[in-house]
N, C-alpha and C positions, 0 to 999 in steps of 0.2 A: 357728325363729321367722319369723314372715312380717310384712311390712310392714302395719300397722294403718292404717284409714282415717283416725284423728285425726292420724298423723304429719303433720310439716310438708311433707316431701316429696309425700304425696297431696294436702295442699291447695294446694301449688304447681302440681301437677301438673293439678289440677279448675281452678285458675284460668286456667291456660294453656289448657287445652281450651276454656273459653270462650271465650277471644279465638281461638283457631283456628276454633273453629264459627263464630262471628260474622264472621270476615273473610272464612271460605270462603262463607258464606251471602250476604254483600255482595259478594263476587267475583262469585258465580253471577247475581246481581240486576243489578249495575252493570256488570261487566266483560265477561262472556261471554253475557249475555241477548239477544234480539233487540233491535236498538238501542242497546245497549251500548258503550262505548268500544273493545274489541276488535273488535265486530262493525262500527261505523265506520270503525275506523283500520288493520285489518289487511286485506290483500289476500285473506285467505280468509274475510273476514266480509262485510260489504255485503248483508246479509239473506239470505245463503245458508245453508247448514249446513256451511260449510267449516270452521268451527274444531270442530263435534262433530265431523265426520268426520276432521280431524287429531288430535285427542285419542284417539279410537277407534282409530285406525290405530297411533298410539304405543302403546296399550295391548296389541295384539294381540302384539308382540314383547317387551314389557317383562315381568321376572321379579322376584320378591322379592331374587334374588341380585344385580340391577342395583343395590339399594340399599347395598351393601357399596362405597364410594367406592374405598377401596384397591384391591380387587379388579377393579372396573370400569377404573381407571386402568391396570392389569396388563394387561387383555384386550384393551383398545384400545392397547397399546404405547406409554403416554404417559409412562410414569415417569421416562425419560431425557430425553425432549425438554427442551433448554435454555431456560433463560427462561420457563419455564413456570409463572409466579408466582401463578396461579389454583391450582394442584395444589400448590404449594409451601405456599401460605396454608392451603388447605382440610384437608391432612396434619396438619398442626400443631393445628387445631381438631379434626379426627377424633380424634387421639390424646388431647388432653384431654377430648374427652366420653367415650372408651370408659374412659379411667382414672377418672372420675367415676361413670360406670355401673357399673364393676366393684365399687368401693368401696361404692356404695349397696347393689348386690345381695349383695356378701359380707356388708354389714351386717345386711341383714334376712333373710337366706336362711341357714340354717347349711349345707344341702346340697341334693343334688337331689331328695331325697324332701320337701323342704319347698316346692320349687318344683312339683313333681308335685301336692301335696297342697293347694295354694292353688286352691280352687275357684272364687275371684273372679277371680283372674289366667287360668286356665284358660278360663272363661267369655268373659273378654274376647278371649283369643287367637282361641278359635272362634268369636265372634260376628264378628271383623274376618273371618276365613276364610269363614265360611257367608254372611253377609249384608254385608260390607264389601266383598268380591271375588267371592264365590262364584255370584253371581247374573250377573255378566258373561258373555257368549257371546263365542264366536270367539277365544279365548285360546290362546296356544301352550302352556300348561299351567294346570290348573284353579286357581282363585283365585290366580292370577299366582304360584303357587309359594309363598304365605304358608303356615305351618305351621297345623295345626289346632288343635296343643296343643304346649306346650314341655316338652322332658322333663330339662332339665339347666339348672342357672346360667347354663353358659356359652352355652346357647341363649337363655336370656332375657337376657343382656348384648348378644348380638348383636341379637335382636329391639329392643330397647330403642335400642341403639346406632343402628341402621338409622333407626329413626322419629325419634330426636331430631336426629340429624344431618340428615336430608332436610327434617324441619320446621323447622328454623333456619337451618343454615348454608347448604344448599343453596336452599332458599327464597330466603334473604335474596341471595344471590350472584345469583342467576336474576331477581330483581326489584327489588331495591334496591341494586344494585352502587354504591359509592363508591371513591374515591381510596384513602381509607385501608384 
């Protein structure tokens, strides 16, 4: 079985996508555009291309694997750092999200064949690979290492996990950090 477009999760994802697209568009128009708040408030701004150059520099070393928060912490030897509350809080959220994603994938895909046979899913993943990152140049690895297709339920779980975690928890912690 595959997740059908009428399913409530599809509706939820579609609604969230609308907000993500609008906030990203607004961010480009207001935050990072010439004369925008980042341009006038950051030292890499002030009418220069510094912000764009900083982002381009970041993406030259960034990979799909860097979206795995737990593995990223291990690579940077941050797992045993005492008093690192950000890590402790984020790992709890990482685990909750992955549990949810596994449950959803297991509910709507019987096996790996259902994942590989879901042409809408595969077309979306390939579009991200080809058009989302495939046109970027000067990268460490093509398309930042994003897969062009998914071959198993576990690959789908990790793909969704990385995207959901990055678009929610990481984005919130980076941009709207609060005491709680």
